[in-house]
Each structure stands twice: as C-alpha cells, then as structure tokens.
N, C-alpha and C positions, 0 to 999 in steps of 0.2 A: 505493498499498499505506499501511496505516496500523497502529502499535503500539496494541497493546491495552494497557490499565493492568497493571502489571507482576504484579500479584496472580494475573492470570488463565493467565498463560503458564511454560512451562520457562525454563530457563536462555537457552535458542539457540533458541528457536522465534521464527517470523512467522508472522501471521495474515493473511491478500489479506482488504481490505475489498472484500466483493462487488459492492457499489452502485457505490464508484469505478469499479471492474475493469470494470462495465457502462457507465460512463458514458463512458469511454474508447474502449472499443470500439466505441461507437456514434459518437462522433467520427470513429473512424476509415472510417467508412463514407460520411460526409458529403464537401462537396467542398470544396478547399481555403479555407481564408479569405481575407480580402482581403488582399492585398501590403501594404497599410498597416501591417495587424499585425505581420507578420514582418518589415519594416523597424523597427517600434518597438522590438518584442524583441531585434530585432541590436543598434540602435542601445543600448538599456540593458543588455544583454551588453558591449559594447564599452567603455561608459562604465565600469561595475563593474572592468573591467579597466585602467583609466588608474593610472600606477602612481604617478604623482609630479602636479606643475603644470604640465606642457608645454601643457596647453589648459584652460583654462577651461569648467568643463563645466555651470552653474547660469544661462547667459545666458539659457537660453530660459524660464528659471521667475523670470525678473524683469520687472517692468514699467518698465524704465527704458528712456530713447535712449541706445545706445551710444557713447559720447564713448572715441574712441582713448587720449587721454591716460588717462582714468580706466583703461580698459582696461589698458594698461600700467605702471600705476601697481600694481596688483591683482597683475599677473604678476610686477613684479620683486618686490614684497613678499614672494610664495611662495616664488618659484624661487632668488630670488638672497640674499636676506635673513633666510631662514629664520623670515618670519611676527612677526619682532621690528623694527617701522621705528617713526621720527616722519615722519607725515603732513604736511608744511608747505607744502603750496601756497597761493599767494597767495587769499585772502579770493573765495569767490565761487566757486570751481573745482570743489567736489565731494567735499570730503574726506570728509564722513559717505557718500555712493555708494561711495566706493572702500573704505571700510573694511567697509560692510555687503557688498559684493562680495568681499572677504577673509572676512570670517565666513560666508558662506555656501559658499564653497568650501570651508573648512576643514569646516564642519558636515556636506556632504552625503559626505566622507570619513570620518566619524565622528571628526573630529580636536578639533571643537569643540560635544561635549557640554553642556557646562559655559561657559557666557558671560557678562560681566559686564561692563556699558559706565558708566561714572562722567562724569557731567557735569554744568555748574550747573544749578541747580534749574530755571530758568527754561526749560530746553533737553529736559527730561525728556520730556513729552508731543509737543514734535515729535520726537523721536528714534523714542519709540514709534508714531508715525503714519507715519514714514516706510516704517520697517522692515516695518509691516502694509499698507501702500498699495503701495509698489514692489517689496517681497522675499518680502508673503506671509508673513511670521516674526511669531509673538506674541512680545514678553518683557513679562514683569509687571515691572509698578512697586510695589515693596513701600514701604508707607507707615509699617507697626505690625511690630516686632521681630518679633511672632510669624507674620507674613505669610509668614517663610522656609520656617519648617518646615509651617504651616498649609496653603500652597498646594505645598509641594512644589518648590520656584521652584530650577530647574538656568539660567534665562536671565532676567536683570534688568537694569533700566534704574534707575539711582536716584543721586542728587546729591551730590557730592561730601561737603559737611557732612553729609547726615545718612549715608551709609555708613560715615565714620569714628565716628558718637557710638556711646557704648558697649554698646549692646546689637544693633545693625544691626553693628558691627564685628565683633563676636563671631560673628555668625552666618556671615559672609561669611568670616572666617578659620578656618571650623570645615574650611573645605573646598578642595581644590586646585583651581585653574579653567583651564581650558583656552586661554580667550583673554581677554582683559582689554584696553576701550577706553579709554582718558581722554580726555574731547573738555575742547577750551579746556583744553590740559595748561598752557599757561603760567602757568595761575592758581595751579598746585601745584610752584612752579619751585623755591620755596625749601627747602633739605636739612633746614632746622631746622624747618620748616612741620608741623604734624600732619598736614595730609592725606598730604604725601610721602612722609613715614614709614608712615602707616598703608597706602601701596600699596609700600613696599619690603616689607612684611610679607607683601602678600598672594602665595600661592604659584599660578605659573603659566607654561604654558608658552608661548603667544604672548601678544605684549603689543603694542599699537599707540598711540602719544600723537599727538593731532590738534594742531595750532597752526599758525595761519599766523605767528607770532611767536616763534618758540623763543629768540631774544634780542631782552629787551625794554631790560634797564638795564644788563645786566654779564653777560660773557661768563660768570660762576659758572652762571649761570641754563642757558646750552646746556652747561657742561658737567655739571650736575647732570641734565639732563632723558636725555644719553647714558648717563649711568651708571646711571638707573633701568631704562634700556632694558638696556644690556650693560654690566655694571660691568667695568673693569676696563679698557672699549674705550680710552679717553682716559688712562689711567695713574691716578697718584694728582691729588689737586689741584696740590700742589708743582710738580710735573712739569709737569701743563698749563700752570701757572701763568708758569712760567720760560719755557717753551717758546714760549708764543703770545701773552701780553697785552704790551702796551707799558706802561710804568712810567706810572703816572700818569692812564692812560685803560682804563680795564678794560671800554669798549663795542670799542674797535676790535681787528681782531688785528694782530699784530706781520706775519706773513705769511698774507694770506687763502689764497693758492694751496695753502697746507701744510696750513692747516685743512680746506679745501674737500677733499684729498684724505681727512681722518679720516672728515671727515661724510659721503664718497659710499657708504661703508658701510652705513650707518644711518638716512640721511634723502633723502628724495625731494620736490624743491620744483619743483615746475611756475609758470612765469611767466605772467600775464594774457596779455603780450603774443605770448606763444610758440604760445598755442592761439588766438589772434584771431581765425581764420576758421571756427574750429567754434563758436563763440562770436557769431559777426556775426550781427547782428540788423536787423531795418527801423529807420529813426528813429522816436525819439517825437519827437508834434507835440503839445505843449502850446497848451491854448485857455484863457483866463480871460475868457469874457466878462462884461459889468456886469453885476452885480444889485445894485439901489439899492432896499433894503428900502421899504415901504410907511409913511406915518407912523404907523401903530398899531405896525407891526413895529418901526419905530425906538426909539418910545416906550418899548415893552416891553423891548427889550435895553437902553435906557440904566438903565433903573430896575432890571432885573435885576440889570447889571452893579455898581451902586450896591449894592443888597441882597449879594451876595456879598462885596462890597470890607466891609462893615461886619460880617459874619459872622466875614471873615479877620483885622479888626483886634481883634476880641472872642476870638479864637482857636478857632473852632470848625470851621476848615479847615486840614488840611496840604496840601501843594501834590501831594505825587503818595505812592503804598503805596510802601514801602520792598522791597526783594527781601529776600529770603533772603539773607545775606553769607557770602564765603567763610570770614571767621573763626569761624562756629558761631552768631553771633549770631543769633535769630531774632527776626523780628518777635512782637512780643504779639498775643494774640487778640483779635480786636475789642470795645472795651468799649463800653459804652452810645454814649460819646461818640465812639469810634473810628465806628462804625455810622454816627454823623449825618455826620462827615467824609465816609464813603464817599457817602452819600446828596447831601451838597451835591458832591461831585468829579463824581456823576454829572449832577446839575444844571447845571455849568460846562460839560460835555460836549454839553448838550441845548440849549446856549445859542446856538448861531448851525443849528441841525440845523431846527427848524419849531416855528412857536407849538404847536402841539398834542402835540408831545414835553414840549416846556418845563412846559406847563399841567400835564402827568400827575407831573414831578418837583416842581412848585412843589406839587401838591396832597398830594403824600406826603411833603411838607417840614411843611405845613401842619398834620400829624396827628402828626409828633414828639414826643413827650414830652418829650426832653431840651433841648428849645431854649424861651426865654421866652415868653410868652402874646405879647408885642408883636411878637416876629419871627415867630411862628406866622400872626400876623393879618395881616403882611405877606404872608407867603408863599400865603394864599389869597387875597389881592385880586388880588397880581400874575396868580394863575393862573385868576381869572375874567377879568382883562385878557385874559389870552392865548387862553382858551376863545371870547371874542367874536373872535378873529380870524378871518376867512374867507377873506380873499385873500393868496396867500402868493406872494411875488417870485419865491423860487428857483422855486417850481414854475410859475412861467410861463414864466421862462426855460427850464425842464426842457420844459415844452412846445411850445416854439419848435423847441427842440432836434430833439426825436422827429421835428416836424412835417417836418425839413430831411433828417433820417436815415431812409429806408425799411429801412434793413439792421439787425442786431441789433444793440442797446446793452445794455451791463452797466451798472447804476447801482448804487453803493455808497454803504448808509447802515447807521449802527450802532444804530440806535433803530427801535424796531417801529413808535411811533406814527408817524414820518417815512413809513416802509414802506409803510404802511397807507395813508397818503395819497397818495403819489407810484402806488399800485397802481388806486386810484379814476381817478387822472387818467388811467393807461394805457388804463384800459378805456373810457374817455369817448374816446378819442381811436380805438377800436377795434383796438387792438393787443391780444395777448395778454400778460398780465402774468405773471411765474411768480416767486414769491415764495420765498425761499432763506437759510434761517437755520439756526443749529446746534441746535435741536431737531429739526431734522427728522432719523429714521434714516436710514443709510447706501443701504437701498433707493429709499428716499425721494428722498434726494438724488440717488441716479443716474438714477431716473425724471425727475426735473424738470431735469436736466441734458439727458437726451435729447431732451425736448421743445423744450429751449431750441435744442439743436442742429438738429432737423428741422423748425422754424419761422422762416424769415429774417426774419419781422418782429416775433417775439417781443421781450419786453423783460425781462431777468434782474435782479432788484430782489434783492440780498445784502446781506449782514450779513459782516464778518470771520470771524466763525466758521464760517459755514456756507461762504464759500469759501476755506479752507486746504486745501490738497493738491489743487485741483481747476485743472485744466488749461482754459483758455477759448481759445486762441488761435486757435479760429476766427471766433470774434468781434473787432473791431479798434477799437471805439468804446466808450470808459469814462468815464463820470462820477460824478465825486467829488461828491455831493449835499451831504454834509458833510465837511469836513476835519478829519482827525483831528491831535490835535498833536505825535502822536510819529510822526517822518519813516520809521521804519522801517513802519510800518501802512500808508503812503502807498506806500510802496515794495513792500509785499506785494501791495495791491490791483494797482498796475501790472502786477507780475511773473506775473498769473494771464493775463494777454495778452500781455506783450510776453515772451515765452520762447521756446525753441529751437522750430520748426517753424511760428511766425509769418511770413507771408510777406509781410503789407501794413504800413504804415505804421500804426502806433498810436496814435489820439487821443484824447487824455487832457483833458477838458472839467472844469475847478476852477469849483465855484460857490461862491464867496467874495464876502461881503457888503461892500459899497463902508461905511467908517467902523467895521467889526466886528473882533474878534482874530481871524477867518480873514484878513483881509485880510493883517495884518501876518505870519500862517502862511506864506502864499502869498508874500509878500516874499523871506520868509529862505528856504523852500524852493528860489523860482528863482532868486534874485542871490545866496545865500551858500551853500548846497548846492549849489546847481545838479544839482537831484534830477532833473530832465526830459533831462538830457545825458549823465548817468551811464551808464556800462557795470556789467556786473555785479560785483560785490562791493566797488566804490568808496564806497558809504552806511556799510558797516561800517566801513571805512579813514578816512572825512571824521570821523565821529563816535567813533572808539575812543577819541582822548586826551583828547576832551569827556565820556566816560562813555558813551555809548549812547543808542539813542533814545529810554527811559525817561528818563533823565537829562535829556535837552531837555527831554521834555515837562514834567516836574517844575520846572525851572528857569524854565520859558516861564510856567508857570501862578504861580509866588510872584512874578516878575516883573510881571506884569498885576496880579494880586491886590494886590500892593504898592505900585502906581503911584499917585499923589494926583488923577492926571488924564491926559488922551490924548497930553497934550504929554510928560509924564514918562515916559509907558509907550515912545513912541516912543524917548527917548533910553536907554532900559533894553534897547530893541530891536537899536539900534545897537552897542550893547554886547557883547549875544550874537551879533550877527553878528562881529564882531571876532575873538570864541572859537571861533567855528566855523571861521574863517579860521586861526585858530591851530591848534586841533586837525587842520584838513585838513593843515597842513604839515608839523605834528609826524607825523602817520600816515604820509604818504610819505617822509619821510626814514627812519622805522623800516623801510619796507618794504624801501626800498633796504640798508640795513644788514642786513637778513635775506638778502636774496640774494647779498650780498656773501661772508658764509660757510656758502651753501648750496651742494651740489655741483651742476653746469651742468645743466639737464633737457635734454630732447633735441634742443630746436631749436637749443639751443648748442653741444651736440655735434656735431650734422651739420654745423655752420658751422666750427665748430673743424678738424674730421678730415675733412672732405669729401671731400679729394684722397687719402686714404689708405682711404676706405671702396668695396667693392665696389658695383655698380649695386643688388643688393638691398640690399643693406646700408644704403646711404642712403634709400631708400623705408622701409624697416622702421622705419630711425630717426625718419624725420620726419613718418611716416603720421600724419595728426591736430593737427601742429602748423602754423603760419604758414608754414614753410619747403615745405610740399607743397600745391599748389592742386587741388582736385577740379575737371573741368570741370561746368559744370551739365548736370544728370540723371545724374550718376556714383553720387551716393550713392541715388539712388531707384530705380537699374539695379539696384546691389548687392542691395538689399532686396527687389526683384522677383526675383534668382535665388534667395534666400532664404540669403543669406551674413552671417555676423555679420563684425565687424569682426576676431575671432580666427581667423575662417577665412581673411583676406587676410595677417594678421601669419603665420600658419602659414607659408602657399603661398609668400610671401617668406623664411622664414626655411631652405624645403625644398629652394631653390636655391642649391646650392654650386657656388661658383666651381673651374674647374676650372684647374689650373695657375697660380693665382691669378687668372683671369680668368673673368667669368660671359659665356656664350654668350645674346647678346640678338640676337634679328631684325629687321632694319630693319623699321618700320612704317608709311613714308610720311613726311609732313610737313604740320604743321599750320598755318595761316594765324596762327592766334595764338600757338601753343607753338612752334613750330618742328620741328626734326626729333624722330622718335620711335622708340622699342624697345618689341619684345614681348616678356613675360618668361612661363613658363608654371611653374607650382609647383603642388603638393600638399597638400592640409589631411591633418590626422590621420587623417580618415578617408578617405583616398585620393582625394578629389574634386580635380580639375586644374581650375586658377582659372589665366584668362590676363590679364596687364594690358597694357594700351598707355601709354607715359609718354613722358613728356621728363624727361632724368636728366642731362646734361650741365652744368646751371647751376641756382641757387637763383635763383628757387624752382622745386623740381620740380613736376610736371605729373602728374596722372591724367587718362588723355582718356578711355580705355574699360575695361572690365570684361566678362568671358566666363567661363563654368563650364560643367562636365559636369551634365548631367539628372541 
C-alpha cells in the first residue's frame, strides 16, 4: 500500500496501490525464491536487532585479513570503554585498522554519522586510501574552508594544523561530531599547545587517540592524553603528580603497577612479541649482485655529481622538501628558484637510475630560465653524453637475473624513462612486461594486477605510486632497480610482497652500482638499519628519534652534496651510521618505557592468570597471541567453514563453566601437542563450533575445528 499525496485524501483514508497489489499477488503464485535470499533476509533482520556490541557485524563488509588482536581491541573499546580509548599498540600492529573497524561498527548502528579524523599532513592520503580500499568508506579531505559547506561534509580527514587554522576550525566547531579519531596523538600532547586546546573544544561522543608512544619525555604527556579522552580520570595534575611521579624524574612512574591499573580503563597496548605468531612471515633473502658501471656510465656519473655539487655550493639546491610542520608554519609556495630546486632534486634522484632518465632531467635543467647560461650549457652537454650511452650495466645484471628466474618478478623504479628501458628489454627476452604506475585508473590497475597474477612468467614493472595499497604476495622476487634514498620507501616496496599471506621466502635483489651514492645507501640499509632483517614496525622504531625516513633522505643528500670528495663523504656516512644506531637505541628504550606504564596485553594476562582461568577463558584470552599455537591447516579450515575470528571468540564465551568447572571431553593425544580436549560452543547466530585443543600448559594449541553446516 502507498499513501497518496495529503491533498488527495480525507483525514483517515487509505488508498490501495493497485499496481503494487497486483505484483504482490503475482509473486504469491510463483515458486518460492532461492533459500539464499531467505537466509540473507533473515541475517539482515537479525543484525538489525543486535542490541549492543556483543558481536562485530561489519567484518564481511571489509577487505582486511582478520587478525585476532585487532578484532579483540575493537570489541574491548566498544564493549568495555564506551568508544573512548587510547590505542597504543606497538608500531606496525595495525592501529589504523583497529580504529577503522570501530568506526564502521559505530556507523552501521547509526552512531557515527559525523566522523572526523585528525592526522599529520603526510598521512591524510594514506588514511583516505586505507578506508576506501579496505573498508569501502569514502571520506572527504577538505583543503579549503568553503569545502565543508559546499560538499556538505559529514566524514572528513584533515591534518592537525589545517584543522585548527581559523576558518577550518570555525567549520569543525560548528557541529557536534559522533566520532573523532586523532592519529599520531603524541604530537598533540602539550596541554598548552594550540592543537590540544582545539581538540578540547570539539564536541564529540566517541574519541580514539592513536599513538605508539603516549609517553615520550614526561608523564605529564600521558596525563594530558588521558584527560583529553576522559576528563577527571586521573584527578587533578597536582594529585597525579604527587601520587605517581618520582621526584626529579618525570619519566619514571613511582609505582608502575598502580599506574597500569589506572591506564587499564582507557588504554590498550598490544606488544609485538605477544602476536608474533600471527605476524610470522617467511624470511627475507637480500641479494646485492655486483653492478659495475661501464666506462661511459662512470664518467657521466662523476661529471654529473660534480655539477650537482657546484649547484649546491651556489645555493640552488635544498636537500629535501620540508613537510608542513606541527607548529603551523607551512612551507612557502615554490618560487621560481624553488621550482629549480625541485628539478635539481629530481636530477639527483635519477643519477643512479639510468642514463636515459638522467638525460631527460638534464635536458629540462638545460632549459631552465633561472640558471645561468653557463650552467644551462653544462646541463645540455651532459644530456648529450647521457643520450649517447646505449649499454646499461644495471640492465645487463637484470637480464641475467630474469634468465635465471622463470617465475614472476616485480621490478621497482620510480622513473618513467627507466621503466620504458626495462620494458623493452623484457620484451626482447620473450616475457610479458606489465607496466604499472600512478597515472593508471583504478580499473586499469586492477586489470594489470590480474594479468600479472595469471601469467606465471610475467614481469611487473612498477613505480611507488602505482604499487601503493596493492598486495603482491603471490610473487616472491623483487628487484630494486634504483634504490630510493628514503628507507621507508624501500620498506614499502618490500611490504608489497613480504606480508601476511606470503608463504615463500622473499628474494630482494638490490642493483646498487659500485662507487656510487647507491652503494653507500645500501651499506646503511644493510649494516646500520639492518632493513632486510627487520620485523613489522621496527623501521619506524629505529628512525623515530632520527626524525623518520624523510629526514634521513634529507640528511643523506646534504652530506653527499656538501662532501669535498668520496673520502670526505665516506666519513660523513660513518657519522650518519652512528646517529642511526643512537636513534635505534633511544627508540627501543622509549618502547620499553611505554610498555611499563601500559596495561598488560592478552598474552601477558594469560600468563599471569593461567591457573585461575577456565579452559575456554584461557583460549579466549590467548587466541591470536603467541601463547596459542594454531596447528598447520587450522586457519585454512576455519576459512573454509566460513567462520570469522569473532565466531570463534563468541563460541568460547558461550561455554559457561558448570560449578566453576568447564566440561571438556577428552579428544585423544597428539604426537606433537600432547593430550587434547574437545569443546563445543555457540555463536550469536546459533551455529555450533567444536574446537579440539591442548589446554593444560603454555603455549596452548588449537589442533582442529568443526562447525554446523
């Protein structure tokens, strides 16, 4: 039935829509619809009746791998913390994913219609990409104050500094926000800072603060963050200070246990060591084949290096662009000289890529108006030398590698002329080159990745921009044709292949020419940073005190350009290496300090409380940590049965001990794990799940899983 226009009917009349009625009657005469449609409707009705957060209901609508620790964090924040929490997982464990799950669970229940994400400027694009690609959620990234009303924005990602600028702040403070997420929250820790005071003014229902280091220099920082989250949780500053600070040392708590009891209500911190099994990946196998430049290439390298150093001494080069700073000072728009500086930086980046790429940049520099005729002439002469080079040492090494590697290979280069050079060679070898860069549309990128997946001998030639967000773990050979000066970029490249789901060793081939700046970069990456041995998140930890990957790149460029000769540069690299080691030590000390004041994670709680926990309680607490081993094939069987991580957790929670004792049936003995028991519980949908496990000692073991159809 439909209600006609009000003007057409009396006070209490209804009119039957004859067309709708006929369609309804016709459908009644047809055979019943497929069972799948009935089940889908029943599930939708059930979800609509979910009263609270006992179950996460959006996991089917995400494109993420379910890691138990992330699911557990989301459930605890929603069920136990009222949607207000500090997510303080150690670096690399997925705080962004956890926050996004929480957002989506709130949104599906109509509790997060207005959501605001505040993040450093450099992470705005990354947040937007993650939400779109993994959660199918679109957030606007307003740049102009007028965007808020023009686009009727209700979901936004904006940098800390831009958000608190006067006109943007007016638009943000005009509304009450359901959810506010503050990423890198340690950057706004000062209660006297403008960003902190701005966030205090935002009216909000739920708030998440994301930081791996809630405590950096002073316990006042921790107090400020918790007070921003829940005013009054820690009392007044004077009360907190007298209760928890050691006189003369504001970093060390007087009673760590008492402080952990307070932070337990508002903070979750997962340690890397506690989830090592879920993050356990095959080893990385680096290879550094010798690349000896041809005489012409070596001569071009030396001449171009001297030319760049002359430009540096003349003041034409700044080592690296400066990011927008947290104190609100923005870099100026590029002036004519600034544009020239960017052109020279591009030239420096192409120095070791290929003569063809170098020639293109030199030609552009030779046409620059803001450079003297003398330098323009030198640039054009060098470009001519580069154009005459037809033999490429790196290309010959790559050719040998491709002949020895019949399987798929990913070759990374960030320079189009070099990519074209590689593409030509791959074709000559009778293999299929698949070029993949940022200019391609999303559907075109999808098509190319599918083609790479389908052809076991194809070669993907990719740029950094083209590969972002793409999972390539079906391939296990990566070639860094040119080596980025920023270690984070190298790690991101490796992370496309060396990620969860990779089952084979990942071979990383670095083509760094002897006697060039790339050889020094490789030395630092391999020997000082130990990039090829790291586990997830450790690079951020190592470079944290140093200032991050971009600061490393700027410092390296400055030392190289300022060096008088190779011997001088070698001395400067040694100093740089010592600074990296110092940064690494400081980062690890800071991580240990933050773990001291944070509450125990699940693995730690299981170890402490093992004897007092019920059997299902042990498995529930330990699931997804290093304290519960999953037998080979267990996860694959769970997925085949169509079970989410949350289904397993629900089943374990449903097994209530009788008289303080859980009834568990003996299930025989396993040669590796020992005596086994069988436990059966129900999901919230009423589906029975049976687990076979070893539960009497740590680590526990999940050996088998079954479920009702």
